[in-house]
mmCIF file of the N, C-alpha and C atoms, coordinates in Angstrom:
data_MODEL
# 
_entry.id   MODEL 
# 
loop_
_atom_site.group_PDB 
_atom_site.id 
_atom_site.type_symbol 
_atom_site.label_atom_id 
_atom_site.label_alt_id 
_atom_site.label_comp_id 
_atom_site.label_asym_id 
_atom_site.label_entity_id 
_atom_site.label_seq_id 
_atom_site.pdbx_PDB_ins_code 
_atom_site.Cartn_x 
_atom_site.Cartn_y 
_atom_site.Cartn_z 
_atom_site.occupancy 
_atom_site.B_iso_or_equiv 
_atom_site.pdbx_formal_charge 
_atom_site.auth_seq_id 
_atom_site.auth_comp_id 
_atom_site.auth_asym_id 
_atom_site.auth_atom_id 
_atom_site.pdbx_PDB_model_num 
ATOM 1   N N  . MET A 1 1  ? -31.071 -8.579 -7.622  1.00 0.00 ? 1  MET A N  1 
ATOM 2   C CA . MET A 1 1  ? -30.441 -8.759 -6.344  1.00 0.00 ? 1  MET A CA 1 
ATOM 3   C C  . MET A 1 1  ? -30.219 -7.374 -5.762  1.00 0.00 ? 1  MET A C  1 
ATOM 4   N N  . LYS A 1 2  ? -30.594 -7.211 -4.524  1.00 0.00 ? 2  LYS A N  1 
ATOM 5   C CA . LYS A 1 2  ? -30.511 -5.927 -3.830  1.00 0.00 ? 2  LYS A CA 1 
ATOM 6   C C  . LYS A 1 2  ? -29.180 -5.877 -3.069  1.00 0.00 ? 2  LYS A C  1 
ATOM 7   N N  . HIS A 1 3  ? -28.510 -4.764 -3.218  1.00 0.00 ? 3  HIS A N  1 
ATOM 8   C CA . HIS A 1 3  ? -27.307 -4.565 -2.499  1.00 0.00 ? 3  HIS A CA 1 
ATOM 9   C C  . HIS A 1 3  ? -27.495 -3.539 -1.377  1.00 0.00 ? 3  HIS A C  1 
ATOM 10  N N  . THR A 1 4  ? -27.021 -3.842 -0.209  1.00 0.00 ? 4  THR A N  1 
ATOM 11  C CA . THR A 1 4  ? -27.186 -2.891 0.908   1.00 0.00 ? 4  THR A CA 1 
ATOM 12  C C  . THR A 1 4  ? -25.995 -1.952 0.943   1.00 0.00 ? 4  THR A C  1 
ATOM 13  N N  . SER A 1 5  ? -26.167 -0.947 1.747   1.00 0.00 ? 5  SER A N  1 
ATOM 14  C CA . SER A 1 5  ? -25.013 0.029  1.858   1.00 0.00 ? 5  SER A CA 1 
ATOM 15  C C  . SER A 1 5  ? -23.800 -0.574 2.456   1.00 0.00 ? 5  SER A C  1 
ATOM 16  N N  . LYS A 1 6  ? -23.964 -1.619 3.318   1.00 0.00 ? 6  LYS A N  1 
ATOM 17  C CA . LYS A 1 6  ? -22.762 -2.273 3.909   1.00 0.00 ? 6  LYS A CA 1 
ATOM 18  C C  . LYS A 1 6  ? -22.021 -3.079 2.819   1.00 0.00 ? 6  LYS A C  1 
ATOM 19  N N  . ASP A 1 7  ? -22.778 -3.659 1.861   1.00 0.00 ? 7  ASP A N  1 
ATOM 20  C CA . ASP A 1 7  ? -22.067 -4.326 0.764   1.00 0.00 ? 7  ASP A CA 1 
ATOM 21  C C  . ASP A 1 7  ? -21.334 -3.410 -0.089  1.00 0.00 ? 7  ASP A C  1 
ATOM 22  N N  . LEU A 1 8  ? -21.875 -2.167 -0.413  1.00 0.00 ? 8  LEU A N  1 
ATOM 23  C CA . LEU A 1 8  ? -21.200 -1.221 -1.177  1.00 0.00 ? 8  LEU A CA 1 
ATOM 24  C C  . LEU A 1 8  ? -19.984 -0.687 -0.468  1.00 0.00 ? 8  LEU A C  1 
ATOM 25  N N  . GLN A 1 9  ? -20.148 -0.459 0.827   1.00 0.00 ? 9  GLN A N  1 
ATOM 26  C CA . GLN A 1 9  ? -19.010 0.012  1.624   1.00 0.00 ? 9  GLN A CA 1 
ATOM 27  C C  . GLN A 1 9  ? -17.910 -0.996 1.622   1.00 0.00 ? 9  GLN A C  1 
ATOM 28  N N  . LYS A 1 10 ? -18.171 -2.259 1.832   1.00 0.00 ? 10 LYS A N  1 
ATOM 29  C CA . LYS A 1 10 ? -17.140 -3.313 1.857   1.00 0.00 ? 10 LYS A CA 1 
ATOM 30  C C  . LYS A 1 10 ? -16.411 -3.407 0.473   1.00 0.00 ? 10 LYS A C  1 
ATOM 31  N N  . ILE A 1 11 ? -17.156 -3.349 -0.634  1.00 0.00 ? 11 ILE A N  1 
ATOM 32  C CA . ILE A 1 11 ? -16.513 -3.366 -1.914  1.00 0.00 ? 11 ILE A CA 1 
ATOM 33  C C  . ILE A 1 11 ? -15.608 -2.189 -2.132  1.00 0.00 ? 11 ILE A C  1 
ATOM 34  N N  . PHE A 1 12 ? -16.124 -1.001 -1.752  1.00 0.00 ? 12 PHE A N  1 
ATOM 35  C CA . PHE A 1 12 ? -15.320 0.186  -1.835  1.00 0.00 ? 12 PHE A CA 1 
ATOM 36  C C  . PHE A 1 12 ? -14.025 0.154  -1.022  1.00 0.00 ? 12 PHE A C  1 
ATOM 37  N N  . LEU A 1 13 ? -14.172 -0.285 0.195   1.00 0.00 ? 13 LEU A N  1 
ATOM 38  C CA . LEU A 1 13 ? -12.988 -0.369 1.086   1.00 0.00 ? 13 LEU A CA 1 
ATOM 39  C C  . LEU A 1 13 ? -12.022 -1.420 0.643   1.00 0.00 ? 13 LEU A C  1 
ATOM 40  N N  . ASP A 1 14 ? -12.497 -2.515 0.155   1.00 0.00 ? 14 ASP A N  1 
ATOM 41  C CA . ASP A 1 14 ? -11.589 -3.559 -0.401  1.00 0.00 ? 14 ASP A CA 1 
ATOM 42  C C  . ASP A 1 14 ? -10.758 -3.078 -1.533  1.00 0.00 ? 14 ASP A C  1 
ATOM 43  N N  . LYS A 1 15 ? -11.471 -2.362 -2.483  1.00 0.00 ? 15 LYS A N  1 
ATOM 44  C CA . LYS A 1 15 ? -10.805 -1.899 -3.685  1.00 0.00 ? 15 LYS A CA 1 
ATOM 45  C C  . LYS A 1 15 ? -9.798  -0.755 -3.351  1.00 0.00 ? 15 LYS A C  1 
ATOM 46  N N  . THR A 1 16 ? -10.220 0.177  -2.470  1.00 0.00 ? 16 THR A N  1 
ATOM 47  C CA . THR A 1 16 ? -9.346  1.266  -2.171  1.00 0.00 ? 16 THR A CA 1 
ATOM 48  C C  . THR A 1 16 ? -8.138  0.903  -1.330  1.00 0.00 ? 16 THR A C  1 
ATOM 49  N N  . SER A 1 17 ? -8.194  -0.171 -0.664  1.00 0.00 ? 17 SER A N  1 
ATOM 50  C CA . SER A 1 17 ? -7.085  -0.643 0.207   1.00 0.00 ? 17 SER A CA 1 
ATOM 51  C C  . SER A 1 17 ? -5.929  -1.148 -0.754  1.00 0.00 ? 17 SER A C  1 
ATOM 52  N N  . LYS A 1 18 ? -6.250  -1.331 -2.001  1.00 0.00 ? 18 LYS A N  1 
ATOM 53  C CA . LYS A 1 18 ? -5.163  -1.786 -2.900  1.00 0.00 ? 18 LYS A CA 1 
ATOM 54  C C  . LYS A 1 18 ? -4.444  -0.664 -3.617  1.00 0.00 ? 18 LYS A C  1 
ATOM 55  N N  . ILE A 1 19 ? -4.921  0.567  -3.422  1.00 0.00 ? 19 ILE A N  1 
ATOM 56  C CA . ILE A 1 19 ? -4.325  1.716  -4.086  1.00 0.00 ? 19 ILE A CA 1 
ATOM 57  C C  . ILE A 1 19 ? -2.911  2.055  -3.437  1.00 0.00 ? 19 ILE A C  1 
ATOM 58  N N  . THR A 1 20 ? -1.991  2.290  -4.281  1.00 0.00 ? 20 THR A N  1 
ATOM 59  C CA . THR A 1 20 ? -0.726  2.685  -3.742  1.00 0.00 ? 20 THR A CA 1 
ATOM 60  C C  . THR A 1 20 ? -0.341  4.148  -4.273  1.00 0.00 ? 20 THR A C  1 
ATOM 61  N N  . ASN A 1 21 ? 0.296   4.884  -3.482  1.00 0.00 ? 21 ASN A N  1 
ATOM 62  C CA . ASN A 1 21 ? 0.672   6.251  -3.816  1.00 0.00 ? 21 ASN A CA 1 
ATOM 63  C C  . ASN A 1 21 ? 2.050   6.269  -4.428  1.00 0.00 ? 21 ASN A C  1 
ATOM 64  N N  . GLU A 1 22 ? 2.160   6.537  -5.708  1.00 0.00 ? 22 GLU A N  1 
ATOM 65  C CA . GLU A 1 22 ? 3.409   6.563  -6.367  1.00 0.00 ? 22 GLU A CA 1 
ATOM 66  C C  . GLU A 1 22 ? 3.654   7.994  -6.825  1.00 0.00 ? 22 GLU A C  1 
ATOM 67  N N  . ILE A 1 23 ? 4.936   8.412  -6.894  1.00 0.00 ? 23 ILE A N  1 
ATOM 68  C CA . ILE A 1 23 ? 5.311   9.706  -7.312  1.00 0.00 ? 23 ILE A CA 1 
ATOM 69  C C  . ILE A 1 23 ? 5.727   9.608  -8.763  1.00 0.00 ? 23 ILE A C  1 
ATOM 70  N N  . PHE A 1 24 ? 5.190   10.434 -9.629  1.00 0.00 ? 24 PHE A N  1 
ATOM 71  C CA . PHE A 1 24 ? 5.514   10.353 -11.057 1.00 0.00 ? 24 PHE A CA 1 
ATOM 72  C C  . PHE A 1 24 ? 6.642   11.311 -11.392 1.00 0.00 ? 24 PHE A C  1 
ATOM 73  N N  . SER A 1 25 ? 7.490   10.865 -12.259 1.00 0.00 ? 25 SER A N  1 
ATOM 74  C CA . SER A 1 25 ? 8.683   11.665 -12.612 1.00 0.00 ? 25 SER A CA 1 
ATOM 75  C C  . SER A 1 25 ? 8.386   12.758 -13.603 1.00 0.00 ? 25 SER A C  1 
ATOM 76  N N  . ASN A 1 26 ? 7.428   12.612 -14.488 1.00 0.00 ? 26 ASN A N  1 
ATOM 77  C CA . ASN A 1 26 ? 7.068   13.562 -15.518 1.00 0.00 ? 26 ASN A CA 1 
ATOM 78  C C  . ASN A 1 26 ? 5.974   14.497 -14.939 1.00 0.00 ? 26 ASN A C  1 
ATOM 79  N N  . ARG A 1 27 ? 6.275   15.746 -14.806 1.00 0.00 ? 27 ARG A N  1 
ATOM 80  C CA . ARG A 1 27 ? 5.256   16.713 -14.237 1.00 0.00 ? 27 ARG A CA 1 
ATOM 81  C C  . ARG A 1 27 ? 4.027   16.808 -15.083 1.00 0.00 ? 27 ARG A C  1 
ATOM 82  N N  . ASN A 1 28 ? 4.083   16.800 -16.391 1.00 0.00 ? 28 ASN A N  1 
ATOM 83  C CA . ASN A 1 28 ? 2.869   16.897 -17.212 1.00 0.00 ? 28 ASN A CA 1 
ATOM 84  C C  . ASN A 1 28 ? 2.003   15.679 -17.034 1.00 0.00 ? 28 ASN A C  1 
ATOM 85  N N  . ARG A 1 29 ? 2.626   14.527 -16.919 1.00 0.00 ? 29 ARG A N  1 
ATOM 86  C CA . ARG A 1 29 ? 1.784   13.327 -16.709 1.00 0.00 ? 29 ARG A CA 1 
ATOM 87  C C  . ARG A 1 29 ? 1.205   13.394 -15.296 1.00 0.00 ? 29 ARG A C  1 
ATOM 88  N N  . GLU A 1 30 ? 1.945   13.796 -14.380 1.00 0.00 ? 30 GLU A N  1 
ATOM 89  C CA . GLU A 1 30 ? 1.416   13.903 -12.985 1.00 0.00 ? 30 GLU A CA 1 
ATOM 90  C C  . GLU A 1 30 ? 0.253   14.850 -12.931 1.00 0.00 ? 30 GLU A C  1 
ATOM 91  N N  . ARG A 1 31 ? 0.331   16.017 -13.593 1.00 0.00 ? 31 ARG A N  1 
ATOM 92  C CA . ARG A 1 31 ? -0.735  16.988 -13.609 1.00 0.00 ? 31 ARG A CA 1 
ATOM 93  C C  . ARG A 1 31 ? -2.002  16.390 -14.311 1.00 0.00 ? 31 ARG A C  1 
ATOM 94  N N  . HIS A 1 32 ? -1.744  15.757 -15.410 1.00 0.00 ? 32 HIS A N  1 
ATOM 95  C CA . HIS A 1 32 ? -2.847  15.114 -16.202 1.00 0.00 ? 32 HIS A CA 1 
ATOM 96  C C  . HIS A 1 32 ? -3.524  14.044 -15.329 1.00 0.00 ? 32 HIS A C  1 
ATOM 97  N N  . LEU A 1 33 ? -2.770  13.222 -14.674 1.00 0.00 ? 33 LEU A N  1 
ATOM 98  C CA . LEU A 1 33 ? -3.383  12.109 -13.893 1.00 0.00 ? 33 LEU A CA 1 
ATOM 99  C C  . LEU A 1 33 ? -4.067  12.677 -12.654 1.00 0.00 ? 33 LEU A C  1 
ATOM 100 N N  . ARG A 1 34 ? -3.465  13.711 -12.050 1.00 0.00 ? 34 ARG A N  1 
ATOM 101 C CA . ARG A 1 34 ? -4.151  14.334 -10.942 1.00 0.00 ? 34 ARG A CA 1 
ATOM 102 C C  . ARG A 1 34 ? -5.462  14.933 -11.282 1.00 0.00 ? 34 ARG A C  1 
ATOM 103 N N  . ASN A 1 35 ? -5.569  15.571 -12.422 1.00 0.00 ? 35 ASN A N  1 
ATOM 104 C CA . ASN A 1 35 ? -6.806  16.132 -12.892 1.00 0.00 ? 35 ASN A CA 1 
ATOM 105 C C  . ASN A 1 35 ? -7.818  15.053 -13.218 1.00 0.00 ? 35 ASN A C  1 
ATOM 106 N N  . MET A 1 36 ? -7.386  13.980 -13.895 1.00 0.00 ? 36 MET A N  1 
ATOM 107 C CA . MET A 1 36 ? -8.175  12.849 -14.221 1.00 0.00 ? 36 MET A CA 1 
ATOM 108 C C  . MET A 1 36 ? -8.736  12.191 -12.960 1.00 0.00 ? 36 MET A C  1 
ATOM 109 N N  . ARG A 1 37 ? -7.826  12.014 -11.985 1.00 0.00 ? 37 ARG A N  1 
ATOM 110 C CA . ARG A 1 37 ? -8.219  11.437 -10.719 1.00 0.00 ? 37 ARG A CA 1 
ATOM 111 C C  . ARG A 1 37 ? -9.361  12.233 -10.084 1.00 0.00 ? 37 ARG A C  1 
ATOM 112 N N  . ALA A 1 38 ? -9.197  13.502 -9.989  1.00 0.00 ? 38 ALA A N  1 
ATOM 113 C CA . ALA A 1 38 ? -10.197 14.407 -9.363  1.00 0.00 ? 38 ALA A CA 1 
ATOM 114 C C  . ALA A 1 38 ? -11.559 14.330 -10.113 1.00 0.00 ? 38 ALA A C  1 
ATOM 115 N N  . ARG A 1 39 ? -11.451 14.322 -11.441 1.00 0.00 ? 39 ARG A N  1 
ATOM 116 C CA . ARG A 1 39 ? -12.632 14.305 -12.277 1.00 0.00 ? 39 ARG A CA 1 
ATOM 117 C C  . ARG A 1 39 ? -13.399 12.940 -12.057 1.00 0.00 ? 39 ARG A C  1 
ATOM 118 N N  . LEU A 1 40 ? -12.674 11.827 -12.055 1.00 0.00 ? 40 LEU A N  1 
ATOM 119 C CA . LEU A 1 40 ? -13.293 10.533 -11.941 1.00 0.00 ? 40 LEU A CA 1 
ATOM 120 C C  . LEU A 1 40 ? -13.804 10.332 -10.449 1.00 0.00 ? 40 LEU A C  1 
ATOM 121 N N  . HIS A 1 41 ? -13.134 10.918 -9.528  1.00 0.00 ? 41 HIS A N  1 
ATOM 122 C CA . HIS A 1 41 ? -13.604 10.833 -8.156  1.00 0.00 ? 41 HIS A CA 1 
ATOM 123 C C  . HIS A 1 41 ? -14.892 11.626 -8.025  1.00 0.00 ? 41 HIS A C  1 
ATOM 124 N N  . ASP A 1 42 ? -14.954 12.754 -8.616  1.00 0.00 ? 42 ASP A N  1 
ATOM 125 C CA . ASP A 1 42 ? -16.220 13.530 -8.612  1.00 0.00 ? 42 ASP A CA 1 
ATOM 126 C C  . ASP A 1 42 ? -17.381 12.768 -9.284  1.00 0.00 ? 42 ASP A C  1 
ATOM 127 N N  . ASP A 1 43 ? -17.063 12.209 -10.438 1.00 0.00 ? 43 ASP A N  1 
ATOM 128 C CA . ASP A 1 43 ? -18.021 11.343 -11.076 1.00 0.00 ? 43 ASP A CA 1 
ATOM 129 C C  . ASP A 1 43 ? -18.524 10.225 -10.224 1.00 0.00 ? 43 ASP A C  1 
ATOM 130 N N  . PHE A 1 44 ? -17.588 9.576  -9.553  1.00 0.00 ? 44 PHE A N  1 
ATOM 131 C CA . PHE A 1 44 ? -17.996 8.468  -8.677  1.00 0.00 ? 44 PHE A CA 1 
ATOM 132 C C  . PHE A 1 44 ? -18.902 8.968  -7.577  1.00 0.00 ? 44 PHE A C  1 
ATOM 133 N N  . ASP A 1 45 ? -18.536 10.079 -6.943  1.00 0.00 ? 45 ASP A N  1 
ATOM 134 C CA . ASP A 1 45 ? -19.341 10.601 -5.912  1.00 0.00 ? 45 ASP A CA 1 
ATOM 135 C C  . ASP A 1 45 ? -20.791 10.935 -6.349  1.00 0.00 ? 45 ASP A C  1 
ATOM 136 N N  . LYS A 1 46 ? -20.870 11.466 -7.533  1.00 0.00 ? 46 LYS A N  1 
ATOM 137 C CA . LYS A 1 46 ? -22.174 11.802 -8.092  1.00 0.00 ? 46 LYS A CA 1 
ATOM 138 C C  . LYS A 1 46 ? -23.016 10.530 -8.302  1.00 0.00 ? 46 LYS A C  1 
ATOM 139 N N  . ILE A 1 47 ? -22.357 9.494  -8.884  1.00 0.00 ? 47 ILE A N  1 
ATOM 140 C CA . ILE A 1 47 ? -23.053 8.234  -9.102  1.00 0.00 ? 47 ILE A CA 1 
ATOM 141 C C  . ILE A 1 47 ? -23.494 7.629  -7.770  1.00 0.00 ? 47 ILE A C  1 
ATOM 142 N N  . TRP A 1 48 ? -22.664 7.695  -6.736  1.00 0.00 ? 48 TRP A N  1 
ATOM 143 C CA . TRP A 1 48 ? -22.930 7.101  -5.441  1.00 0.00 ? 48 TRP A CA 1 
ATOM 144 C C  . TRP A 1 48 ? -24.193 7.766  -4.864  1.00 0.00 ? 48 TRP A C  1 
ATOM 145 N N  . VAL A 1 49 ? -24.259 9.106  -4.944  1.00 0.00 ? 49 VAL A N  1 
ATOM 146 C CA . VAL A 1 49 ? -25.457 9.818  -4.449  1.00 0.00 ? 49 VAL A CA 1 
ATOM 147 C C  . VAL A 1 49 ? -26.651 9.391  -5.262  1.00 0.00 ? 49 VAL A C  1 
ATOM 148 N N  . ARG A 1 50 ? -26.563 9.298  -6.578  1.00 0.00 ? 50 ARG A N  1 
ATOM 149 C CA . ARG A 1 50 ? -27.659 8.901  -7.392  1.00 0.00 ? 50 ARG A CA 1 
ATOM 150 C C  . ARG A 1 50 ? -28.089 7.484  -7.076  1.00 0.00 ? 50 ARG A C  1 
ATOM 151 N N  . TYR A 1 51 ? -27.128 6.651  -6.832  1.00 0.00 ? 51 TYR A N  1 
ATOM 152 C CA . TYR A 1 51 ? -27.414 5.198  -6.432  1.00 0.00 ? 51 TYR A CA 1 
ATOM 153 C C  . TYR A 1 51 ? -28.175 5.144  -5.151  1.00 0.00 ? 51 TYR A C  1 
ATOM 154 N N  . ASN A 1 52 ? -27.777 5.886  -4.216  1.00 0.00 ? 52 ASN A N  1 
ATOM 155 C CA . ASN A 1 52 ? -28.478 5.926  -2.910  1.00 0.00 ? 52 ASN A CA 1 
ATOM 156 C C  . ASN A 1 52 ? -29.863 6.500  -3.045  1.00 0.00 ? 52 ASN A C  1 
ATOM 157 N N  . ASP A 1 53 ? -30.127 7.362  -3.989  1.00 0.00 ? 53 ASP A N  1 
ATOM 158 C CA . ASP A 1 53 ? -31.464 7.904  -4.255  1.00 0.00 ? 53 ASP A CA 1 
ATOM 159 C C  . ASP A 1 53 ? -32.231 7.024  -5.239  1.00 0.00 ? 53 ASP A C  1 
ATOM 160 N N  . ASN A 1 54 ? -31.763 5.848  -5.571  1.00 0.00 ? 54 ASN A N  1 
ATOM 161 C CA . ASN A 1 54 ? -32.326 4.899  -6.480  1.00 0.00 ? 54 ASN A CA 1 
ATOM 162 C C  . ASN A 1 54 ? -32.525 5.512  -7.869  1.00 0.00 ? 54 ASN A C  1 
ATOM 163 N N  . LYS A 1 55 ? -31.622 6.381  -8.334  1.00 0.00 ? 55 LYS A N  1 
ATOM 164 C CA . LYS A 1 55 ? -31.615 6.953  -9.657  1.00 0.00 ? 55 LYS A CA 1 
ATOM 165 C C  . LYS A 1 55 ? -30.501 6.414  -10.587 1.00 0.00 ? 55 LYS A C  1 
ATOM 166 N N  . ALA A 1 56 ? -29.721 5.485  -9.994  1.00 0.00 ? 56 ALA A N  1 
ATOM 167 C CA . ALA A 1 56 ? -28.651 4.856  -10.773 1.00 0.00 ? 56 ALA A CA 1 
ATOM 168 C C  . ALA A 1 56 ? -28.605 3.412  -10.425 1.00 0.00 ? 56 ALA A C  1 
ATOM 169 N N  . THR A 1 57 ? -28.058 2.644  -11.356 1.00 0.00 ? 57 THR A N  1 
ATOM 170 C CA . THR A 1 57 ? -28.012 1.207  -11.163 1.00 0.00 ? 57 THR A CA 1 
ATOM 171 C C  . THR A 1 57 ? -26.687 0.770  -10.431 1.00 0.00 ? 57 THR A C  1 
ATOM 172 N N  . TYR A 1 58 ? -26.666 -0.464 -9.994  1.00 0.00 ? 58 TYR A N  1 
ATOM 173 C CA . TYR A 1 58 ? -25.479 -0.995 -9.306  1.00 0.00 ? 58 TYR A CA 1 
ATOM 174 C C  . TYR A 1 58 ? -24.356 -1.081 -10.361 1.00 0.00 ? 58 TYR A C  1 
ATOM 175 N N  . ASN A 1 59 ? -24.654 -1.406 -11.593 1.00 0.00 ? 59 ASN A N  1 
ATOM 176 C CA . ASN A 1 59 ? -23.674 -1.527 -12.637 1.00 0.00 ? 59 ASN A CA 1 
ATOM 177 C C  . ASN A 1 59 ? -23.021 -0.154 -12.896 1.00 0.00 ? 59 ASN A C  1 
ATOM 178 N N  . GLN A 1 60 ? -23.792 0.928  -12.906 1.00 0.00 ? 60 GLN A N  1 
ATOM 179 C CA . GLN A 1 60 ? -23.235 2.234  -13.092 1.00 0.00 ? 60 GLN A CA 1 
ATOM 180 C C  . GLN A 1 60 ? -22.313 2.580  -11.936 1.00 0.00 ? 60 GLN A C  1 
ATOM 181 N N  . TRP A 1 61 ? -22.741 2.283  -10.688 1.00 0.00 ? 61 TRP A N  1 
ATOM 182 C CA . TRP A 1 61 ? -21.862 2.500  -9.546  1.00 0.00 ? 61 TRP A CA 1 
ATOM 183 C C  . TRP A 1 61 ? -20.523 1.727  -9.665  1.00 0.00 ? 61 TRP A C  1 
ATOM 184 N N  . GLN A 1 62 ? -20.675 0.452  -9.993  1.00 0.00 ? 62 GLN A N  1 
ATOM 185 C CA . GLN A 1 62 ? -19.407 -0.404 -10.153 1.00 0.00 ? 62 GLN A CA 1 
ATOM 186 C C  . GLN A 1 62 ? -18.554 0.123  -11.235 1.00 0.00 ? 62 GLN A C  1 
ATOM 187 N N  . GLN A 1 63 ? -19.071 0.538  -12.343 1.00 0.00 ? 63 GLN A N  1 
ATOM 188 C CA . GLN A 1 63 ? -18.269 1.040  -13.503 1.00 0.00 ? 63 GLN A CA 1 
ATOM 189 C C  . GLN A 1 63 ? -17.519 2.331  -13.111 1.00 0.00 ? 63 GLN A C  1 
ATOM 190 N N  . ALA A 1 64 ? -18.216 3.267  -12.370 1.00 0.00 ? 64 ALA A N  1 
ATOM 191 C CA . ALA A 1 64 ? -17.640 4.490  -11.970 1.00 0.00 ? 64 ALA A CA 1 
ATOM 192 C C  . ALA A 1 64 ? -16.494 4.247  -10.952 1.00 0.00 ? 64 ALA A C  1 
ATOM 193 N N  . LEU A 1 65 ? -16.741 3.301  -9.997  1.00 0.00 ? 65 LEU A N  1 
ATOM 194 C CA . LEU A 1 65 ? -15.690 2.905  -9.101  1.00 0.00 ? 65 LEU A CA 1 
ATOM 195 C C  . LEU A 1 65 ? -14.482 2.329  -9.763  1.00 0.00 ? 65 LEU A C  1 
ATOM 196 N N  . ASP A 1 66 ? -14.720 1.419  -10.699 1.00 0.00 ? 66 ASP A N  1 
ATOM 197 C CA . ASP A 1 66 ? -13.603 0.807  -11.424 1.00 0.00 ? 66 ASP A CA 1 
ATOM 198 C C  . ASP A 1 66 ? -12.735 1.794  -12.192 1.00 0.00 ? 66 ASP A C  1 
ATOM 199 N N  . LYS A 1 67 ? -13.439 2.757  -12.851 1.00 0.00 ? 67 LYS A N  1 
ATOM 200 C CA . LYS A 1 67 ? -12.734 3.787  -13.624 1.00 0.00 ? 67 LYS A CA 1 
ATOM 201 C C  . LYS A 1 67 ? -11.892 4.605  -12.734 1.00 0.00 ? 67 LYS A C  1 
ATOM 202 N N  . TRP A 1 68 ? -12.413 5.041  -11.607 1.00 0.00 ? 68 TRP A N  1 
ATOM 203 C CA . TRP A 1 68 ? -11.661 5.893  -10.673 1.00 0.00 ? 68 TRP A CA 1 
ATOM 204 C C  . TRP A 1 68 ? -10.471 5.152  -10.084 1.00 0.00 ? 68 TRP A C  1 
ATOM 205 N N  . LEU A 1 69 ? -10.695 3.880  -9.649  1.00 0.00 ? 69 LEU A N  1 
ATOM 206 C CA . LEU A 1 69 ? -9.622  3.182  -9.095  1.00 0.00 ? 69 LEU A CA 1 
ATOM 207 C C  . LEU A 1 69 ? -8.557  2.710  -10.088 1.00 0.00 ? 69 LEU A C  1 
ATOM 208 N N  . LYS A 1 70 ? -8.900  2.605  -11.339 1.00 0.00 ? 70 LYS A N  1 
ATOM 209 C CA . LYS A 1 70 ? -7.949  2.262  -12.348 1.00 0.00 ? 70 LYS A CA 1 
ATOM 210 C C  . LYS A 1 70 ? -6.938  3.434  -12.461 1.00 0.00 ? 70 LYS A C  1 
ATOM 211 N N  . VAL A 1 71 ? -7.462  4.624  -12.522 1.00 0.00 ? 71 VAL A N  1 
ATOM 212 C CA . VAL A 1 71 ? -6.577  5.815  -12.572 1.00 0.00 ? 71 VAL A CA 1 
ATOM 213 C C  . VAL A 1 71 ? -5.747  5.933  -11.316 1.00 0.00 ? 71 VAL A C  1 
ATOM 214 N N  . GLU A 1 72 ? -6.333  5.664  -10.182 1.00 0.00 ? 72 GLU A N  1 
ATOM 215 C CA . GLU A 1 72 ? -5.537  5.693  -8.922  1.00 0.00 ? 72 GLU A CA 1 
ATOM 216 C C  . GLU A 1 72 ? -4.383  4.695  -8.910  1.00 0.00 ? 72 GLU A C  1 
ATOM 217 N N  . CYS A 1 73 ? -4.514  3.629  -9.583  1.00 0.00 ? 73 CYS A N  1 
ATOM 218 C CA . CYS A 1 73 ? -3.485  2.561  -9.591  1.00 0.00 ? 73 CYS A CA 1 
ATOM 219 C C  . CYS A 1 73 ? -2.410  2.781  -10.671 1.00 0.00 ? 73 CYS A C  1 
ATOM 220 N N  . ILE A 1 74 ? -2.559  3.748  -11.533 1.00 0.00 ? 74 ILE A N  1 
ATOM 221 C CA . ILE A 1 74 ? -1.593  4.033  -12.603 1.00 0.00 ? 74 ILE A CA 1 
ATOM 222 C C  . ILE A 1 74 ? -0.313  4.595  -11.968 1.00 0.00 ? 74 ILE A C  1 
# 
């Protein structure tokens, strides 16, 4: 099944619309999560570029998106 860029964009926007911005009370936890968020966001960006170049699969793209959004929702 072939997925177009509009399908990917819709999935991305649907999932990111559910993210809430919460302030964490523990500074160490906040720093750890901030670093993890940045790393997973970078990983997602790399997979997205690879997917657009047909060097990554849709499942890899979906997995990277889910990992990144899971950390955003913590």
